[in-house]
DRENBA-126675 format. One record per atom (N, C-alpha, C): residue number from 1; residue in one letter; chain; atom name; x negated, y, z negated. Coordinates in steps of 0.02 Angstrom, whole numbers, padded with zeros to 5 digits, always signed. Layout:
REM residues N
+-----+------+-------+------+--------+--------+--------+
:  nr : rest : kette : atom :     xx :     yy :     zz :
+-----+------+-------+------+--------+--------+--------+
: NUM :    A :     A :   CA :      X :      Y :      Z :
...
+-----+------+-------+------+--------+--------+--------+
This chain:
REM residues 64
+-----+------+-------+------+--------+--------+--------+
:  nr : rest : kette : atom :     xx :     yy :     zz :
+-----+------+-------+------+--------+--------+--------+
:   1 :    M :     A :    N : -00788 : -00934 : +00174 :
:   1 :    M :     A :   CA : -00805 : -00872 : +00164 :
:   1 :    M :     A :    C : -00839 : -00895 : +00079 :
:   2 :    T :     A :    N : -00893 : -00856 : +00078 :
:   2 :    T :     A :   CA : -00918 : -00853 : +00004 :
:   2 :    T :     A :    C : -00867 : -00788 : -00030 :
:   3 :    P :     A :    N : -00891 : -00814 : -00110 :
:   3 :    P :     A :   CA : -00848 : -00757 : -00151 :
:   3 :    P :     A :    C : -00852 : -00684 : -00154 :
:   4 :    E :     A :    N : -00918 : -00675 : -00133 :
:   4 :    E :     A :   CA : -00954 : -00608 : -00104 :
:   4 :    E :     A :    C : -00907 : -00584 : -00034 :
:   5 :    E :     A :    N : -00908 : -00621 : +00006 :
:   5 :    E :     A :   CA : -00880 : -00619 : +00062 :
:   5 :    E :     A :    C : -00811 : -00588 : +00057 :
:   6 :    V :     A :    N : -00787 : -00632 : +00021 :
:   6 :    V :     A :   CA : -00705 : -00622 : +00019 :
:   6 :    V :     A :    C : -00695 : -00558 : -00026 :
:   7 :    K :     A :    N : -00743 : -00543 : -00067 :
:   7 :    K :     A :   CA : -00727 : -00481 : -00109 :
:   7 :    K :     A :    C : -00727 : -00430 : -00068 :
:   8 :    A :     A :    N : -00784 : -00431 : -00038 :
:   8 :    A :     A :   CA : -00808 : -00378 : +00016 :
:   8 :    A :     A :    C : -00744 : -00350 : +00052 :
:   9 :    S :     A :    N : -00708 : -00426 : +00090 :
:   9 :    S :     A :   CA : -00659 : -00420 : +00150 :
:   9 :    S :     A :    C : -00606 : -00366 : +00120 :
:  10 :    L :     A :    N : -00606 : -00408 : +00042 :
:  10 :    L :     A :   CA : -00498 : -00366 : +00013 :
:  10 :    L :     A :    C : -00538 : -00292 : -00019 :
:  11 :    V :     A :    N : -00605 : -00272 : -00028 :
:  11 :    V :     A :   CA : -00614 : -00200 : -00023 :
:  11 :    V :     A :    C : -00613 : -00172 : +00019 :
:  12 :    R :     A :    N : -00642 : -00200 : +00089 :
:  12 :    R :     A :   CA : -00608 : -00154 : +00156 :
:  12 :    R :     A :    C : -00552 : -00146 : +00154 :
:  13 :    K :     A :    N : -00520 : -00221 : +00176 :
:  13 :    K :     A :   CA : -00432 : -00220 : +00173 :
:  13 :    K :     A :    C : -00419 : -00170 : +00148 :
:  14 :    A :     A :    N : -00423 : -00156 : +00072 :
:  14 :    A :     A :   CA : -00401 : -00097 : +00010 :
:  14 :    A :     A :    C : -00405 : -00035 : +00047 :
:  15 :    K :     A :    N : -00465 : -00019 : +00063 :
:  15 :    K :     A :   CA : -00479 : +00053 : +00085 :
:  15 :    K :     A :    C : -00455 : +00084 : +00152 :
:  16 :    E :     A :    N : -00437 : +00004 : +00196 :
:  16 :    E :     A :   CA : -00403 : +00037 : +00268 :
:  16 :    E :     A :    C : -00327 : +00039 : +00246 :
:  17 :    T :     A :    N : -00306 : -00009 : +00198 :
:  17 :    T :     A :   CA : -00233 : +00020 : +00185 :
:  17 :    T :     A :    C : -00223 : +00082 : +00158 :
:  18 :    K :     A :    N : -00271 : +00103 : +00093 :
:  18 :    K :     A :   CA : -00255 : +00173 : +00072 :
:  18 :    K :     A :    C : -00266 : +00217 : +00132 :
:  19 :    E :     A :    N : -00310 : +00214 : +00208 :
:  19 :    E :     A :   CA : -00328 : +00273 : +00243 :
:  19 :    E :     A :    C : -00250 : +00273 : +00277 :
:  20 :    K :     A :    N : -00225 : +00209 : +00303 :
:  20 :    K :     A :   CA : -00183 : +00202 : +00359 :
:  20 :    K :     A :    C : -00111 : +00209 : +00331 :
:  21 :    V :     A :    N : -00092 : +00182 : +00271 :
:  21 :    V :     A :   CA : -00038 : +00190 : +00229 :
:  21 :    V :     A :    C : -00012 : +00229 : +00180 :
:  22 :    I :     A :    N : -00059 : +00232 : +00123 :
:  22 :    I :     A :   CA : -00037 : +00275 : +00062 :
:  22 :    I :     A :    C : -00054 : +00346 : +00069 :
:  23 :    K :     A :    N : -00094 : +00348 : +00105 :
:  23 :    K :     A :   CA : -00102 : +00443 : +00101 :
:  23 :    K :     A :    C : -00066 : +00466 : +00147 :
:  24 :    P :     A :    N : -00051 : +00418 : +00222 :
:  24 :    P :     A :   CA : +00016 : +00455 : +00270 :
:  24 :    P :     A :    C : +00072 : +00437 : +00220 :
:  25 :    L :     A :    N : +00107 : +00401 : +00200 :
:  25 :    L :     A :   CA : +00144 : +00404 : +00156 :
:  25 :    L :     A :    C : +00150 : +00451 : +00111 :
:  26 :    Y :     A :    N : +00096 : +00477 : +00051 :
:  26 :    Y :     A :   CA : +00097 : +00524 : +00004 :
:  26 :    Y :     A :    C : +00119 : +00589 : +00039 :
:  27 :    K :     A :    N : +00079 : +00599 : +00108 :
:  27 :    K :     A :   CA : +00080 : +00656 : +00139 :
:  27 :    K :     A :    C : +00166 : +00678 : +00162 :
:  28 :    Q :     A :    N : +00187 : +00625 : +00190 :
:  28 :    Q :     A :   CA : +00235 : +00625 : +00214 :
:  28 :    Q :     A :    C : +00315 : +00642 : +00165 :
:  29 :    L :     A :    N : +00287 : +00614 : +00088 :
:  29 :    L :     A :   CA : +00334 : +00621 : +00063 :
:  29 :    L :     A :    C : +00327 : +00708 : +00016 :
:  30 :    L :     A :    N : +00268 : +00723 : +00016 :
:  30 :    L :     A :   CA : +00265 : +00781 : +00006 :
:  30 :    L :     A :    C : +00279 : +00843 : +00020 :
:  31 :    K :     A :    N : +00269 : +00808 : +00096 :
:  31 :    K :     A :   CA : +00324 : +00860 : +00163 :
:  31 :    K :     A :    C : +00386 : +00884 : +00140 :
:  32 :    N :     A :    N : +00421 : +00805 : +00119 :
:  32 :    N :     A :   CA : +00484 : +00817 : +00093 :
:  32 :    N :     A :    C : +00512 : +00823 : +00048 :
:  33 :    G :     A :    N : +00456 : +00851 : +00006 :
:  33 :    G :     A :   CA : +00477 : +00895 : -00071 :
:  33 :    G :     A :    C : +00480 : +00865 : -00135 :
:  34 :    W :     A :    N : +00464 : +00795 : -00113 :
:  34 :    W :     A :   CA : +00441 : +00766 : -00191 :
:  34 :    W :     A :    C : +00368 : +00784 : -00212 :
:  35 :    T :     A :    N : +00364 : +00776 : -00283 :
:  35 :    T :     A :   CA : +00301 : +00791 : -00325 :
:  35 :    T :     A :    C : +00273 : +00739 : -00326 :
:  36 :    L :     A :    N : +00203 : +00742 : -00355 :
:  36 :    L :     A :   CA : +00160 : +00674 : -00353 :
:  36 :    L :     A :    C : +00189 : +00650 : -00423 :
:  37 :    G :     A :    N : +00232 : +00659 : -00474 :
:  37 :    G :     A :   CA : +00242 : +00641 : -00514 :
:  37 :    G :     A :    C : +00310 : +00579 : -00480 :
:  38 :    Q :     A :    N : +00345 : +00625 : -00450 :
:  38 :    Q :     A :   CA : +00395 : +00584 : -00444 :
:  38 :    Q :     A :    C : +00367 : +00521 : -00383 :
:  39 :    I :     A :    N : +00306 : +00532 : -00357 :
:  39 :    I :     A :   CA : +00290 : +00477 : -00299 :
:  39 :    I :     A :    C : +00245 : +00426 : -00351 :
:  40 :    D :     A :    N : +00229 : +00453 : -00402 :
:  40 :    D :     A :   CA : +00187 : +00390 : -00442 :
:  40 :    D :     A :    C : +00239 : +00360 : -00474 :
:  41 :    E :     A :    N : +00298 : +00393 : -00493 :
:  41 :    E :     A :   CA : +00346 : +00342 : -00520 :
:  41 :    E :     A :    C : +00376 : +00298 : -00492 :
:  42 :    M :     A :    N : +00358 : +00287 : -00429 :
:  42 :    M :     A :   CA : +00423 : +00239 : -00391 :
:  42 :    M :     A :    C : +00375 : +00163 : -00400 :
:  43 :    D :     A :    N : +00420 : +00126 : -00392 :
:  43 :    D :     A :   CA : +00411 : +00042 : -00410 :
:  43 :    D :     A :    C : +00378 : +00015 : -00335 :
:  44 :    I :     A :    N : +00315 : -00024 : -00357 :
:  44 :    I :     A :   CA : +00279 : -00072 : -00307 :
:  44 :    I :     A :    C : +00312 : -00078 : -00262 :
:  45 :    H :     A :    N : +00372 : -00100 : -00281 :
:  45 :    H :     A :   CA : +00412 : -00144 : -00233 :
:  45 :    H :     A :    C : +00451 : -00117 : -00184 :
:  46 :    F :     A :    N : +00468 : -00037 : -00192 :
:  46 :    F :     A :   CA : +00470 : +00012 : -00161 :
:  46 :    F :     A :    C : +00417 : +00027 : -00093 :
:  47 :    Y :     A :    N : +00362 : +00036 : -00116 :
:  47 :    Y :     A :   CA : +00323 : +00044 : -00062 :
:  47 :    Y :     A :    C : +00321 : -00015 : -00004 :
:  48 :    L :     A :    N : +00331 : -00049 : -00035 :
:  48 :    L :     A :   CA : +00312 : -00130 : +00005 :
:  48 :    L :     A :    C : +00379 : -00119 : +00034 :
:  49 :    E :     A :    N : +00429 : -00097 : +00029 :
:  49 :    E :     A :   CA : +00490 : -00108 : +00066 :
:  49 :    E :     A :    C : +00496 : -00054 : +00118 :
:  50 :    L :     A :    N : +00450 : +00005 : +00108 :
:  50 :    L :     A :   CA : +00469 : +00048 : +00161 :
:  50 :    L :     A :    C : +00425 : +00036 : +00218 :
:  51 :    H :     A :    N : +00377 : -00028 : +00235 :
:  51 :    H :     A :   CA : +00338 : -00033 : +00263 :
:  51 :    H :     A :    C : +00347 : -00118 : +00274 :
:  52 :    Q :     A :    N : +00404 : -00158 : +00266 :
:  52 :    Q :     A :   CA : +00436 : -00212 : +00267 :
:  52 :    Q :     A :    C : +00497 : -00210 : +00294 :
:  53 :    P :     A :    N : +00516 : -00232 : +00366 :
:  53 :    P :     A :   CA : +00579 : -00242 : +00379 :
:  53 :    P :     A :    C : +00637 : -00310 : +00339 :
:  54 :    E :     A :    N : +00595 : -00334 : +00313 :
:  54 :    E :     A :   CA : +00636 : -00396 : +00277 :
:  54 :    E :     A :    C : +00609 : -00369 : +00197 :
:  55 :    K :     A :    N : +00656 : -00405 : +00158 :
:  55 :    K :     A :   CA : +00614 : -00391 : +00083 :
:  55 :    K :     A :    C : +00564 : -00432 : +00065 :
:  56 :    T :     A :    N : +00512 : -00406 : +00033 :
:  56 :    T :     A :   CA : +00428 : -00437 : +00040 :
:  56 :    T :     A :    C : +00433 : -00439 : -00065 :
:  57 :    Y :     A :    N : +00411 : -00529 : -00071 :
:  57 :    Y :     A :   CA : +00379 : -00534 : -00132 :
:  57 :    Y :     A :    C : +00314 : -00510 : -00145 :
:  58 :    I :     A :    N : +00269 : -00488 : -00197 :
:  58 :    I :     A :   CA : +00219 : -00485 : -00187 :
:  58 :    I :     A :    C : +00175 : -00540 : -00184 :
:  59 :    D :     A :    N : +00181 : -00607 : -00186 :
:  59 :    D :     A :   CA : +00159 : -00664 : -00196 :
:  59 :    D :     A :    C : +00169 : -00668 : -00109 :
:  60 :    Q :     A :    N : +00211 : -00634 : -00055 :
:  60 :    Q :     A :   CA : +00228 : -00679 : -00005 :
:  60 :    Q :     A :    C : +00155 : -00633 : +00053 :
:  61 :    L :     A :    N : +00121 : -00589 : +00015 :
:  61 :    L :     A :   CA : +00066 : -00538 : +00057 :
:  61 :    L :     A :    C : +00028 : -00584 : +00073 :
:  62 :    K :     A :    N : +00014 : -00552 : +00133 :
:  62 :    K :     A :   CA : -00045 : -00599 : +00169 :
:  62 :    K :     A :    C : -00107 : -00530 : +00150 :
:  63 :    L :     A :    N : -00152 : -00552 : +00108 :
:  63 :    L :     A :   CA : -00215 : -00491 : +00113 :
:  63 :    L :     A :    C : -00283 : -00502 : +00165 :
:  64 :    F :     A :    N : -00265 : -00544 : +00210 :
:  64 :    F :     A :   CA : -00315 : -00553 : +00270 :
:  64 :    F :     A :    C : -00294 : -00605 : +00311 :
+-----+------+-------+------+--------+--------+--------+
């Protein structure tokens, strides 16, 4: 892949993740009484842990 193709792939995957994971997560947390401030204060590892059966480190994530 060329650098441009890699970038395009990463951008596409980020958009998909936003629609399929982040938005539904925020909506569910808001329905459960969380505020946007509380959600935004969560640590990134907590977000990742919500969707992984095992502990996952950022350098273990496969982007594509």
